[in-house]
Backbone as JSON, one array per atom type, in Angstrom:
{
  "sequence": "MSNGRSTGYGKPPVGPVKININLNDLEDVVCPNCDNSIFSLSFVRMKKLGVVQSPNNKPMILKVEVAVCSKCESVFQVAEDKLIPIT",
  "N": [[71.48, -57.77, 37.76], [70.03, -55.38, 35.67], [67.16, -53.3, 35.78], [66.71, -51.11, 34.3], [65.79, -48.9, 35.64], [67.32, -47.61, 37.54], [70.21, -45.64, 38.28], [72.29, -46.4, 39.8], [73.62, -47.03, 43.12], [71.76, -45.41, 45.63], [70.8, -43.45, 43.98], [68.08, -41.71, 42.33], [65.3, -43.31, 40.55], [65.38, -43.67, 36.98], [63.55, -42.29, 34.3], [59.95, -42.44, 33.56], [57.72, -42.48, 36.36], [55.46, -44.82, 37.51], [52.17, -44.38, 38.61], [49.2, -45.23, 40.33], [46.07, -44.11, 39.75], [42.72, -43.7, 40.41], [40.4, -42.43, 38.38], [37.73, -42.04, 39.0], [37.74, -41.39, 41.65], [38.51, -38.77, 41.79], [37.81, -35.23, 41.85], [35.56, -33.66, 39.62], [36.21, -31.11, 37.2], [34.22, -28.36, 36.78], [32.09, -26.28, 34.78], [31.77, -22.96, 35.79], [29.54, -21.53, 35.13], [27.43, -23.2, 34.33], [27.63, -25.7, 35.5], [28.42, -27.92, 34.0], [30.52, -30.68, 33.05], [31.99, -31.29, 30.81], [34.34, -30.41, 28.4], [35.78, -28.85, 25.52], [39.07, -28.84, 24.36], [41.31, -26.44, 23.05], [43.58, -24.58, 20.94], [43.02, -21.86, 20.31], [43.22, -19.2, 21.01], [45.36, -16.56, 20.43], [48.32, -14.68, 21.05], [50.33, -11.77, 20.53], [53.78, -11.43, 20.92], [56.05, -9.01, 21.62], [59.21, -7.69, 20.31], [60.83, -6.68, 22.41], [59.92, -8.11, 24.65], [60.41, -10.72, 23.95], [62.26, -13.8, 24.23], [64.21, -14.33, 22.32], [64.68, -12.01, 21.0], [63.03, -11.56, 18.8], [59.9, -10.98, 17.19], [57.04, -12.85, 18.26], [54.33, -15.25, 18.05], [52.15, -16.36, 20.43], [50.52, -19.32, 21.42], [47.63, -19.89, 23.19], [46.2, -22.17, 25.37], [42.81, -22.97, 25.48], [39.67, -23.74, 27.05], [36.5, -24.84, 26.1], [33.25, -24.82, 27.19], [31.06, -27.49, 26.68], [28.35, -27.27, 26.92], [27.3, -24.58, 27.57], [29.0, -23.05, 26.1], [30.88, -21.27, 27.14], [34.07, -19.7, 27.36], [37.29, -20.5, 28.54], [40.51, -19.82, 29.92], [43.01, -22.19, 30.47], [44.38, -22.82, 33.51], [46.85, -23.93, 35.93], [45.39, -25.03, 38.13], [42.79, -24.18, 37.83], [40.0, -22.73, 36.0], [40.02, -19.89, 34.01], [37.91, -17.31, 33.25], [37.44, -16.0, 29.95], [36.99, -12.92, 28.61]],
  "CA": [[70.68, -57.52, 36.57], [69.45, -54.05, 35.7], [65.79, -53.18, 35.26], [66.63, -49.87, 33.56], [65.13, -47.87, 36.43], [68.22, -47.0, 38.5], [71.52, -45.3, 37.75], [73.29, -46.85, 40.76], [73.22, -46.99, 44.54], [71.37, -44.13, 46.22], [70.33, -42.48, 42.99], [66.66, -41.91, 42.03], [65.01, -44.04, 39.32], [65.41, -42.93, 35.73], [62.38, -42.54, 33.48], [58.67, -42.12, 34.17], [57.3, -43.24, 37.53], [54.07, -45.23, 37.37], [51.31, -44.24, 39.78], [47.84, -45.71, 40.09], [45.05, -43.14, 40.15], [41.38, -44.02, 39.95], [39.77, -41.16, 38.0], [36.43, -41.92, 39.66], [37.97, -40.84, 42.99], [38.9, -37.37, 41.68], [36.74, -34.25, 41.67], [35.43, -33.14, 38.26], [36.24, -29.67, 36.97], [32.92, -28.01, 36.19], [31.89, -24.91, 34.3], [31.15, -22.15, 36.84], [28.3, -20.93, 34.64], [26.31, -24.15, 34.13], [27.97, -26.95, 36.21], [28.76, -28.99, 33.06], [31.9, -31.15, 33.25], [32.58, -31.67, 29.53], [34.95, -29.28, 27.73], [36.64, -29.07, 24.35], [40.32, -28.1, 24.48], [41.72, -25.89, 21.78], [44.61, -23.55, 20.99], [42.49, -20.85, 19.4], [43.55, -17.83, 21.41], [46.76, -16.27, 20.13], [48.8, -13.38, 21.52], [51.58, -11.32, 19.94], [54.85, -11.1, 21.85], [56.91, -8.05, 20.94], [60.65, -7.9, 20.3], [61.39, -6.38, 23.72], [59.51, -9.15, 25.59], [60.76, -12.03, 23.42], [63.55, -14.32, 24.69], [65.19, -14.38, 21.22], [64.66, -10.68, 20.38], [62.25, -11.59, 17.57], [58.47, -11.05, 17.51], [56.51, -14.2, 18.28], [52.91, -15.43, 18.32], [51.96, -17.39, 21.45], [49.24, -20.02, 21.38], [47.12, -20.07, 24.54], [45.21, -23.24, 25.45], [41.54, -22.58, 26.05], [38.65, -24.78, 27.19], [35.16, -24.35, 25.76], [32.2, -25.65, 27.78], [30.24, -28.09, 25.62], [26.92, -26.97, 27.14], [26.97, -23.15, 27.45], [30.01, -22.49, 25.2], [31.76, -20.3, 27.79], [35.47, -19.95, 27.02], [38.16, -20.33, 29.7], [41.93, -20.13, 29.81], [43.32, -23.3, 31.37], [45.49, -22.59, 34.43], [47.26, -25.18, 36.58], [44.4, -25.61, 39.02], [41.49, -23.53, 37.7], [39.6, -22.18, 34.71], [39.92, -18.44, 34.08], [37.02, -16.85, 32.17], [37.97, -15.08, 28.95], [35.91, -12.0, 28.23]],
  "C": [[70.0, -56.16, 36.72], [68.04, -54.06, 35.13], [65.61, -51.88, 34.48], [66.03, -48.72, 34.34], [66.09, -47.14, 37.37], [69.56, -46.71, 37.84], [72.62, -45.72, 38.71], [72.76, -46.73, 42.17], [72.89, -45.57, 44.97], [70.88, -43.09, 45.24], [68.88, -42.76, 42.66], [66.47, -42.69, 40.73], [65.04, -43.11, 38.11], [64.17, -43.28, 34.93], [61.09, -42.24, 34.23], [58.36, -43.05, 35.35], [55.82, -43.56, 37.36], [53.34, -45.03, 38.69], [49.92, -44.71, 39.38], [46.85, -44.69, 40.64], [43.72, -43.6, 39.56], [40.68, -42.7, 39.65], [38.4, -40.97, 38.64], [36.55, -41.34, 41.07], [38.3, -39.34, 42.97], [37.69, -36.47, 41.42], [36.73, -33.76, 40.22], [35.62, -31.62, 38.26], [34.94, -29.34, 36.26], [32.9, -26.55, 35.77], [31.22, -24.1, 35.42], [29.84, -21.52, 36.42], [27.14, -21.91, 34.56], [26.54, -25.52, 34.79], [28.21, -28.15, 35.28], [30.22, -29.41, 33.27], [32.58, -31.6, 31.96], [33.05, -30.41, 28.8], [35.66, -29.75, 26.47], [37.89, -28.24, 24.55], [40.77, -27.65, 23.11], [42.85, -24.89, 22.0], [44.19, -22.39, 20.09], [42.82, -19.43, 19.79], [45.04, -17.61, 21.17], [47.1, -14.86, 20.58], [50.11, -13.05, 20.83], [52.56, -10.97, 21.06], [55.83, -10.22, 21.1], [58.39, -8.38, 21.09], [61.26, -7.71, 21.68], [61.09, -7.49, 24.73], [60.02, -10.54, 25.19], [62.13, -12.5, 23.91], [64.62, -14.34, 23.59], [65.24, -13.07, 20.42], [63.99, -10.66, 19.0], [60.78, -11.62, 17.96], [57.97, -12.49, 17.4], [55.0, -14.16, 18.43], [52.8, -16.6, 19.29], [50.58, -18.0, 21.31], [48.83, -20.33, 22.82], [46.04, -21.15, 24.52], [43.95, -22.71, 26.11], [40.62, -23.79, 26.12], [37.29, -24.15, 26.9], [34.15, -25.33, 26.35], [31.31, -26.19, 26.67], [28.76, -27.79, 25.77], [26.61, -25.49, 26.88], [27.95, -22.39, 26.57], [30.82, -21.35, 25.81], [33.2, -20.71, 27.5], [36.34, -19.6, 28.22], [39.61, -20.59, 29.31], [42.21, -21.22, 30.84], [44.55, -22.94, 32.19], [45.82, -23.92, 35.11], [46.14, -25.83, 37.38], [43.02, -24.96, 38.91], [41.25, -23.11, 36.26], [39.42, -20.67, 34.88], [39.04, -17.96, 32.94], [37.71, -15.87, 31.24], [36.81, -14.21, 28.5], [36.21, -11.34, 26.91]]
}
């Protein structure tokens, strides 16, 4: 009987893997300016990508995800493991 998770012998499971993470055990990301840990996420910063840089040779507008601190309203670009201040 198949559980829908394997493609055969020796092959990895197919589909999402469930992991149990207790969020209370993880470190909060905090604003470096005021130590607040609540942010609003938005796609308000936009950048123009020129024809030469574009993968399809057409100009494009890129939407950059930013985080806004709910206390001091500092704006940060969201990177994989850190917040980068936007000036």
